[in-house]
DOTORPA-41851 format. One record per residue (C-alpha): x, y, z. Coordinates in steps of 0.5 Angstrom, whole numbers, plus 2048, in hexadecimal, padded with zeros to 3 digits. Layout:
N
XYZ ...
***
This chain:
343
8F179D820 8F17A481C 8F87A381A 8F779B818 8F079C815 8ED7A3814 8E77A2811 8E479D816 8DE7A081A 8DD79D821 8DA7A0827 8DD79C82D 8E479982F 8E5793834 8EB792838 8ED78B83B 8F2789840 8F4782841 8ED78083E 8EC77A83A 8E577A838 8E1773837 8DD771830 8D877782F 8D577C82A 8D478382C 8CD78582D 8CD78D82C 8D278D827 8D178E81F 8D678A81D 8DC78D81A 8E278D820 8E978E820 8EE78C826 8F578D828 8F978A82E 8FF78C831 904789837 909784838 90577D838 904777834 8FD774831 8F7778831 8F577882A 8EE779828 8EB774825 8E5776820 8E077281C 8E1771815 8DE76C810 8E376D80B 8E976B80F 8EB76480E 8F2764810 8F1763817 8ED75E81B 8E676081D 8E4762824 8DF75F828 8DB76482C 8DA762833 8D4766835 8CD768831 8CE76F82F 8C877482E 8C777A82B 8C478182E 8BD77F82C 8BE77882F 8BF774829 8C476E829 8C9770824 8CE76A826 8CD764829 8D176082E 8D675A82C 8D575C825 8DC75E821 8DD76481D 8E2767818 8E676D81A 8ED77081A 8F277381F 8F377A81F 8FA77C822 8F8783825 8FF784829 90178B827 8FD78C820 8F678D81E 8F178881C 8EA788819 8E578481B 8DD78381C 8DA783823 8D4780821 8D777A81F 8DA775824 8E1777827 8E577682E 8EC777830 8F1771831 8F4770838 8F977583A 8FF77183C 90377683F 90577D840 900783840 8FB78583A 8F878B838 8F378B833 8EF79182F 8E879082B 8E5795827 8DE794825 8D7797824 8D1797828 8CA795825 8C679A828 8CB7A0827 8C57A3822 8C27A5829 8C77AA82B 8C67B182B 8C97B6827 8CD7B982D 8CF7B282F 8D27B1828 8D57B7828 8D97B682E 8DB7AF82C 8DE7B2825 8E27B7829 8E57B182D 8E87AF826 8E27A9825 8E07A881E 8D97A781F 8D57A3819 8CF7A7816 8C87A681A 8C47A1817 8BE7A4813 8B77A5817 8B27A0816 8AB7A2817 8A779F81D 8A279D818 8A7798814 8AB797819 8A879081A 8A978E813 8B178F813 8B3787814 8BA788817 8BA78281C 8BD77C818 8BD77581A 8C477281A 8C176B818 8BC76C812 8BE774810 8B6776812 8B577D814 8B1780819 8AF78781B 8B0786823 8B5782827 8AF77E82B 8AC77B824 8B3779822 8B4776829 8AE772829 8B0770822 8B776D824 8B3768829 8B1765823 8B8763821 8B9760827 8B9758828 8B375582C 8B8752831 8B2751836 8B074A835 8AA747838 8AC74083C 8A573D83D 8A573683A 8A2736832 8A373E832 8A974182E 8A674882E 8AC74E82E 8AB755830 8B075B830 8AE75E837 8AE75A83D 8A775D840 8A475A83A 8A675383C 8A4754843 89D756840 89D75083B 89F74B841 89874D845 89474A83F 898743840 897743848 890746848 89174B84D 88C75184D 88F756852 88A75C850 88475B853 87E75F853 87C763859 875765857 87076285C 86D75C85A 87275A854 877755855 87A75584E 88275584E 887756848 88E755846 88F75C843 88E763846 88B76583F 88575F83F 883762846 883769844 87E76783E 87A763843 879769848 87676D843 870768842 86E76A849 86C771847 87177484C 876778849 879779850 879772851 87D77184A 88277684C 883772853 88376B850 88976E84B 88D770851 88C76B856 891766858 89275F856 89075D85E 88975A85F 884760860 880761867 879763867 87976A868 87476D86D 86E77186A 86F77886B 86977C86E 86878486C 866788872 86278E86F 85E78F876 85F78D87D 85B78687B 85E782877 85A77F871 85B77886E 857774869 85576F86F 852774874 84E77886E 84B77186C 84976F873 846776874 84277686E 83F76F86F 83A771874 837777870 837773869 83376D86D 82E773870 82D775868 82C76E866 82676D86B 82377386A 823772862 82176B863 82776885F 82B762862 830763867 837764865 83C760869 84176386E 84876486B 84B75E86E 84675A86A 84975D863 84E75B85F 85575E860 85676485B 85D764857 862769859 86176E854 85976F856 85B76F85D 86077585B 85B779857 85677885D 85B77B862 85C78185D 85578285C 854782864 85A787865 85778C860 85078C863 85378D86A 857793867 851796863 84D79586A 85279986E 85279E868 84B79F868 84A7A0870 8507A5870 84C7A986B 8467A986F 8497AB875 84C7B1871 8457B386F 8437B2876 8487B7878 8477BC873 83F7BC875 8417BD87C 8457C387A 83F7C6876 83A7C587B 83F7C9880 8407CE87C 
***
Protein backbone atom coordinates (compact mmCIF):
# COMPACT_ATOMS: atom_id res chain seq x y z
CA UNK A 1 0.00 0.00 0.00
CA UNK A 2 2.83 2.39 0.81
CA UNK A 3 4.31 1.74 -2.63
CA UNK A 4 1.07 2.09 -4.55
CA UNK A 5 -0.43 5.09 -2.71
CA UNK A 6 2.09 6.59 -0.24
CA UNK A 7 -0.12 9.56 0.66
CA UNK A 8 -3.13 7.44 1.69
CA UNK A 9 -3.65 7.58 5.47
CA UNK A 10 -5.28 4.61 7.20
CA UNK A 11 -5.52 3.09 10.65
CA UNK A 12 -6.61 -0.53 10.03
CA UNK A 13 -5.89 -3.50 7.77
CA UNK A 14 -8.42 -6.28 7.22
CA UNK A 15 -7.43 -9.65 5.72
CA UNK A 16 -10.07 -12.05 4.32
CA UNK A 17 -9.80 -15.60 3.01
CA UNK A 18 -12.48 -17.18 0.85
CA UNK A 19 -15.03 -14.65 2.11
CA UNK A 20 -17.76 -13.23 -0.14
CA UNK A 21 -19.52 -10.47 1.77
CA UNK A 22 -23.19 -9.80 1.20
CA UNK A 23 -24.76 -6.36 0.61
CA UNK A 24 -23.73 -4.00 3.37
CA UNK A 25 -22.17 -0.65 4.31
CA UNK A 26 -19.21 -0.36 6.65
CA UNK A 27 -20.33 0.83 10.08
CA UNK A 28 -17.02 2.00 11.58
CA UNK A 29 -15.33 3.18 8.42
CA UNK A 30 -14.75 6.81 7.47
CA UNK A 31 -15.27 5.78 3.84
CA UNK A 32 -12.11 5.94 1.68
CA UNK A 33 -10.73 2.40 1.34
CA UNK A 34 -8.33 0.42 -0.84
CA UNK A 35 -8.65 -3.31 -1.61
CA UNK A 36 -6.26 -5.81 -3.17
CA UNK A 37 -6.94 -9.53 -3.83
CA UNK A 38 -4.52 -12.43 -4.34
CA UNK A 39 -4.82 -16.09 -5.31
CA UNK A 40 -5.79 -18.35 -8.18
CA UNK A 41 -9.58 -17.98 -8.34
CA UNK A 42 -12.48 -17.06 -10.58
CA UNK A 43 -15.24 -14.57 -9.80
CA UNK A 44 -15.01 -12.60 -6.58
CA UNK A 45 -15.36 -9.10 -8.10
CA UNK A 46 -16.32 -6.25 -5.81
CA UNK A 47 -19.59 -4.51 -6.69
CA UNK A 48 -19.82 -0.90 -5.47
CA UNK A 49 -22.74 1.48 -5.82
CA UNK A 50 -22.15 4.26 -8.32
CA UNK A 51 -25.15 6.31 -9.52
CA UNK A 52 -23.14 7.53 -12.52
CA UNK A 53 -22.47 3.98 -13.79
CA UNK A 54 -25.06 3.27 -16.49
CA UNK A 55 -23.18 0.75 -18.64
CA UNK A 56 -24.14 -2.23 -16.43
CA UNK A 57 -27.51 -3.53 -15.35
CA UNK A 58 -28.66 -2.21 -11.97
CA UNK A 59 -28.46 -4.47 -8.97
CA UNK A 60 -31.64 -5.30 -7.01
CA UNK A 61 -30.90 -5.18 -3.29
CA UNK A 62 -31.84 -8.39 -1.51
CA UNK A 63 -31.97 -7.09 2.07
CA UNK A 64 -32.63 -3.89 3.97
CA UNK A 65 -29.27 -2.26 4.70
CA UNK A 66 -28.98 0.08 7.68
CA UNK A 67 -26.24 2.37 8.87
CA UNK A 68 -24.55 2.28 12.26
CA UNK A 69 -27.14 4.63 13.79
CA UNK A 70 -30.04 2.43 12.64
CA UNK A 71 -31.14 4.63 9.74
CA UNK A 72 -32.32 2.75 6.66
CA UNK A 73 -29.77 3.36 3.89
CA UNK A 74 -30.87 0.93 1.16
CA UNK A 75 -34.22 -0.77 0.78
CA UNK A 76 -34.96 -4.34 -0.14
CA UNK A 77 -36.19 -5.06 -3.72
CA UNK A 78 -34.97 -1.65 -4.95
CA UNK A 79 -32.58 -1.42 -7.93
CA UNK A 80 -29.33 0.54 -7.56
CA UNK A 81 -26.71 1.36 -10.21
CA UNK A 82 -23.11 0.34 -9.63
CA UNK A 83 -19.94 -1.07 -11.15
CA UNK A 84 -17.84 -4.22 -10.76
CA UNK A 85 -14.23 -3.73 -9.63
CA UNK A 86 -11.66 -6.34 -10.65
CA UNK A 87 -9.49 -6.48 -7.54
CA UNK A 88 -7.39 -9.48 -8.59
CA UNK A 89 -3.69 -8.55 -8.18
CA UNK A 90 -4.40 -4.82 -8.31
CA UNK A 91 -5.43 -2.05 -5.96
CA UNK A 92 -8.93 -0.61 -6.28
CA UNK A 93 -10.32 2.41 -4.46
CA UNK A 94 -13.93 2.51 -3.17
CA UNK A 95 -16.10 4.20 -0.55
CA UNK A 96 -17.04 1.84 2.29
CA UNK A 97 -20.02 4.01 3.26
CA UNK A 98 -21.79 3.09 0.02
CA UNK A 99 -23.51 -0.18 -0.76
CA UNK A 100 -21.04 -2.89 -1.80
CA UNK A 101 -20.69 -6.67 -1.80
CA UNK A 102 -18.49 -9.45 -3.24
CA UNK A 103 -19.55 -11.48 -6.23
CA UNK A 104 -19.64 -15.26 -5.68
CA UNK A 105 -16.24 -17.00 -5.79
CA UNK A 106 -16.65 -19.70 -8.44
CA UNK A 107 -13.47 -21.66 -7.73
CA UNK A 108 -10.02 -21.38 -6.20
CA UNK A 109 -8.69 -19.60 -3.13
CA UNK A 110 -9.13 -15.86 -2.77
CA UNK A 111 -7.26 -13.63 -0.32
CA UNK A 112 -8.10 -9.95 0.04
CA UNK A 113 -6.48 -7.07 1.95
CA UNK A 114 -8.42 -3.89 2.77
CA UNK A 115 -6.96 -0.67 4.21
CA UNK A 116 -9.33 1.85 5.79
CA UNK A 117 -9.68 4.35 8.64
CA UNK A 118 -11.71 3.85 11.81
CA UNK A 119 -14.16 6.54 12.83
CA UNK A 120 -12.85 6.88 16.39
CA UNK A 121 -9.14 7.05 15.68
CA UNK A 122 -9.04 10.47 17.30
CA UNK A 123 -9.57 8.86 20.73
CA UNK A 124 -6.27 6.98 20.52
CA UNK A 125 -3.60 8.10 22.99
CA UNK A 126 -0.27 9.52 21.90
CA UNK A 127 1.60 6.34 22.87
CA UNK A 128 -0.74 4.22 20.75
CA UNK A 129 -0.32 6.51 17.74
CA UNK A 130 3.46 6.38 18.08
CA UNK A 131 3.38 2.56 18.21
CA UNK A 132 1.23 2.39 15.06
CA UNK A 133 3.54 4.80 13.24
CA UNK A 134 6.52 2.65 14.19
CA UNK A 135 4.76 -0.34 12.58
CA UNK A 136 4.50 1.52 9.27
CA UNK A 137 1.00 3.00 9.46
CA UNK A 138 0.45 6.39 7.89
CA UNK A 139 -2.10 7.66 10.38
CA UNK A 140 -4.45 10.52 9.57
CA UNK A 141 -4.23 13.59 11.81
CA UNK A 142 -6.59 13.53 14.82
CA UNK A 143 -9.77 15.57 14.39
CA UNK A 144 -9.91 18.92 16.21
CA UNK A 145 -11.26 18.77 19.74
CA UNK A 146 -14.82 20.04 20.13
CA UNK A 147 -15.84 21.86 23.28
CA UNK A 148 -18.49 20.02 25.26
CA UNK A 149 -20.58 23.19 25.25
CA UNK A 150 -20.83 23.17 21.43
CA UNK A 151 -20.67 19.43 20.84
CA UNK A 152 -24.43 19.12 20.45
CA UNK A 153 -24.54 21.94 17.93
CA UNK A 154 -22.44 19.95 15.44
CA UNK A 155 -24.97 18.13 13.26
CA UNK A 156 -22.86 15.39 11.74
CA UNK A 157 -25.59 12.73 11.33
CA UNK A 158 -27.22 13.16 7.93
CA UNK A 159 -30.37 11.46 6.68
CA UNK A 160 -29.85 9.54 3.45
CA UNK A 161 -33.41 10.18 2.27
CA UNK A 162 -33.87 13.94 2.70
CA UNK A 163 -30.32 15.17 3.56
CA UNK A 164 -31.41 16.60 6.91
CA UNK A 165 -28.71 16.70 9.61
CA UNK A 166 -29.03 15.92 13.31
CA UNK A 167 -26.72 16.25 16.28
CA UNK A 168 -27.21 12.71 17.62
CA UNK A 169 -27.77 9.31 16.05
CA UNK A 170 -30.89 8.73 18.17
CA UNK A 171 -32.58 11.82 16.70
CA UNK A 172 -31.63 10.69 13.22
CA UNK A 173 -33.15 7.25 13.89
CA UNK A 174 -36.43 8.76 15.10
CA UNK A 175 -36.50 10.98 12.01
CA UNK A 176 -35.76 8.06 9.65
CA UNK A 177 -38.95 6.30 10.76
CA UNK A 178 -40.96 9.11 9.17
CA UNK A 179 -39.77 7.95 5.75
CA UNK A 180 -41.00 4.39 6.26
CA UNK A 181 -44.26 3.57 4.55
CA UNK A 182 -47.35 3.01 6.72
CA UNK A 183 -47.67 -0.70 5.97
CA UNK A 184 -49.87 -1.69 8.96
CA UNK A 185 -53.46 -1.06 7.81
CA UNK A 186 -56.57 -1.46 9.97
CA UNK A 187 -58.83 -4.27 8.70
CA UNK A 188 -62.01 -3.05 10.44
CA UNK A 189 -64.86 -2.43 7.94
CA UNK A 190 -65.04 1.23 7.03
CA UNK A 191 -61.69 2.11 8.61
CA UNK A 192 -58.65 2.57 6.37
CA UNK A 193 -56.16 4.05 8.84
CA UNK A 194 -52.55 2.95 8.39
CA UNK A 195 -49.67 2.98 10.85
CA UNK A 196 -45.91 2.63 10.56
CA UNK A 197 -45.58 0.52 13.71
CA UNK A 198 -47.46 -2.64 14.60
CA UNK A 199 -47.99 -1.65 18.26
CA UNK A 200 -49.81 1.50 17.13
CA UNK A 201 -52.17 -0.65 15.05
CA UNK A 202 -52.92 -2.92 18.03
CA UNK A 203 -53.62 0.13 20.16
CA UNK A 204 -55.97 1.53 17.52
CA UNK A 205 -57.82 -1.80 17.15
CA UNK A 206 -59.01 -1.64 20.76
CA UNK A 207 -61.09 1.45 19.87
CA UNK A 208 -63.24 -0.66 17.49
CA UNK A 209 -63.93 -3.62 19.77
CA UNK A 210 -64.59 -1.54 22.90
CA UNK A 211 -62.07 -3.53 24.94
CA UNK A 212 -60.93 -1.69 28.08
CA UNK A 213 -58.46 -3.98 29.82
CA UNK A 214 -56.94 -1.34 32.14
CA UNK A 215 -59.18 -1.20 35.23
CA UNK A 216 -58.92 1.02 38.28
CA UNK A 217 -58.27 -0.94 41.47
CA UNK A 218 -59.19 1.89 43.85
CA UNK A 219 -61.86 0.73 46.36
CA UNK A 220 -65.31 1.63 45.12
CA UNK A 221 -64.18 2.65 41.62
CA UNK A 222 -65.23 0.48 38.68
CA UNK A 223 -63.91 2.55 35.77
CA UNK A 224 -61.82 0.94 33.02
CA UNK A 225 -59.82 2.40 30.16
CA UNK A 226 -58.58 1.25 26.77
CA UNK A 227 -55.13 2.82 27.16
CA UNK A 228 -52.76 2.78 30.08
CA UNK A 229 -52.18 6.53 29.83
CA UNK A 230 -55.87 7.14 30.51
CA UNK A 231 -55.67 4.97 33.62
CA UNK A 232 -52.69 6.98 34.88
CA UNK A 233 -54.56 10.27 34.49
CA UNK A 234 -57.61 8.83 36.25
CA UNK A 235 -55.56 7.48 39.16
CA UNK A 236 -54.45 11.02 40.05
CA UNK A 237 -58.08 12.00 40.73
CA UNK A 238 -58.12 9.77 43.79
CA UNK A 239 -55.48 11.97 45.39
CA UNK A 240 -53.12 9.10 46.15
CA UNK A 241 -49.74 9.33 44.44
CA UNK A 242 -48.84 5.80 45.47
CA UNK A 243 -52.07 4.54 43.93
CA UNK A 244 -51.30 6.49 40.75
CA UNK A 245 -47.92 4.77 40.44
CA UNK A 246 -49.55 1.41 41.15
CA UNK A 247 -52.18 2.01 38.48
CA UNK A 248 -49.51 2.85 35.89
CA UNK A 249 -47.58 -0.38 36.45
CA UNK A 250 -50.61 -2.66 36.87
CA UNK A 251 -51.21 -5.48 34.37
CA UNK A 252 -54.20 -5.71 32.08
CA UNK A 253 -55.82 -8.44 34.21
CA UNK A 254 -58.79 -7.37 36.39
CA UNK A 255 -57.57 -6.19 39.76
CA UNK A 256 -58.68 -8.10 42.84
CA UNK A 257 -59.68 -6.44 46.09
CA UNK A 258 -56.66 -5.85 48.25
CA UNK A 259 -56.81 -6.50 51.99
CA UNK A 260 -56.73 -3.44 54.22
CA UNK A 261 -53.36 -2.97 55.89
CA UNK A 262 -53.42 -2.37 59.66
CA UNK A 263 -50.53 -0.56 61.33
CA UNK A 264 -49.55 -2.11 64.66
CA UNK A 265 -48.06 0.49 66.99
CA UNK A 266 -48.93 -1.25 70.26
CA UNK A 267 -49.89 -4.83 71.16
CA UNK A 268 -53.51 -3.74 70.59
CA UNK A 269 -54.37 -2.97 66.95
CA UNK A 270 -56.42 0.18 66.50
CA UNK A 271 -58.86 0.40 63.57
CA UNK A 272 -61.46 3.08 62.70
CA UNK A 273 -64.36 0.77 63.70
CA UNK A 274 -63.10 -0.02 67.21
CA UNK A 275 -62.29 3.64 67.83
CA UNK A 276 -65.81 4.71 66.86
CA UNK A 277 -67.48 2.02 69.01
CA UNK A 278 -65.36 2.85 72.03
CA UNK A 279 -66.10 6.56 71.69
CA UNK A 280 -69.89 6.12 71.28
CA UNK A 281 -70.81 5.57 75.01
CA UNK A 282 -68.69 8.53 76.09
CA UNK A 283 -70.31 10.72 73.47
CA UNK A 284 -73.79 9.60 74.62
CA UNK A 285 -72.96 10.43 78.24
CA UNK A 286 -71.80 13.96 77.37
CA UNK A 287 -74.95 14.62 75.36
CA UNK A 288 -77.20 13.58 78.27
CA UNK A 289 -75.35 15.76 80.79
CA UNK A 290 -75.46 18.83 78.52
CA UNK A 291 -79.10 18.40 77.51
CA UNK A 292 -78.31 17.94 73.84
CA UNK A 293 -80.21 15.39 71.74
CA UNK A 294 -78.55 11.96 71.71
CA UNK A 295 -76.30 11.10 68.85
CA UNK A 296 -76.96 7.93 66.87
CA UNK A 297 -74.72 4.91 67.16
CA UNK A 298 -72.06 4.33 64.49
CA UNK A 299 -74.24 1.65 62.87
CA UNK A 300 -76.89 4.30 62.19
CA UNK A 301 -74.46 6.80 60.65
CA UNK A 302 -73.85 7.11 56.96
CA UNK A 303 -70.84 5.33 55.48
CA UNK A 304 -67.81 7.59 55.21
CA UNK A 305 -65.76 7.84 52.03
CA UNK A 306 -62.45 5.89 51.91
CA UNK A 307 -60.39 9.06 52.18
CA UNK A 308 -62.11 10.07 55.48
CA UNK A 309 -61.55 6.57 56.86
CA UNK A 310 -57.88 6.83 56.03
CA UNK A 311 -57.56 10.24 57.75
CA UNK A 312 -59.40 8.95 60.84
CA UNK A 313 -57.11 5.90 61.05
CA UNK A 314 -53.98 8.05 60.79
CA UNK A 315 -55.30 10.45 63.45
CA UNK A 316 -56.00 7.55 65.82
CA UNK A 317 -52.50 6.19 65.30
CA UNK A 318 -50.96 9.61 65.97
CA UNK A 319 -52.96 9.98 69.22
CA UNK A 320 -51.86 6.54 70.34
CA UNK A 321 -48.20 7.33 69.71
CA UNK A 322 -48.54 10.65 71.54
CA UNK A 323 -50.08 8.94 74.58
CA UNK A 324 -47.32 6.32 74.63
CA UNK A 325 -44.63 9.02 74.48
CA UNK A 326 -46.33 10.99 77.27
CA UNK A 327 -46.55 7.96 79.52
CA UNK A 328 -42.87 7.18 78.88
CA UNK A 329 -41.95 10.73 79.92
CA UNK A 330 -44.01 10.43 83.11
CA UNK A 331 -42.33 7.12 83.97
CA UNK A 332 -38.92 8.69 83.40
CA UNK A 333 -39.79 11.65 85.68
CA UNK A 334 -41.07 9.24 88.34
CA UNK A 335 -37.81 7.27 88.27
CA UNK A 336 -35.78 10.49 88.56
CA UNK A 337 -37.88 11.57 91.56
CA UNK A 338 -37.23 8.27 93.30
CA UNK A 339 -33.49 8.62 92.73
CA UNK A 340 -33.51 12.11 94.31
CA UNK A 341 -35.38 10.86 97.39
CA UNK A 342 -32.98 7.96 97.76
CA UNK A 343 -30.01 10.28 97.55
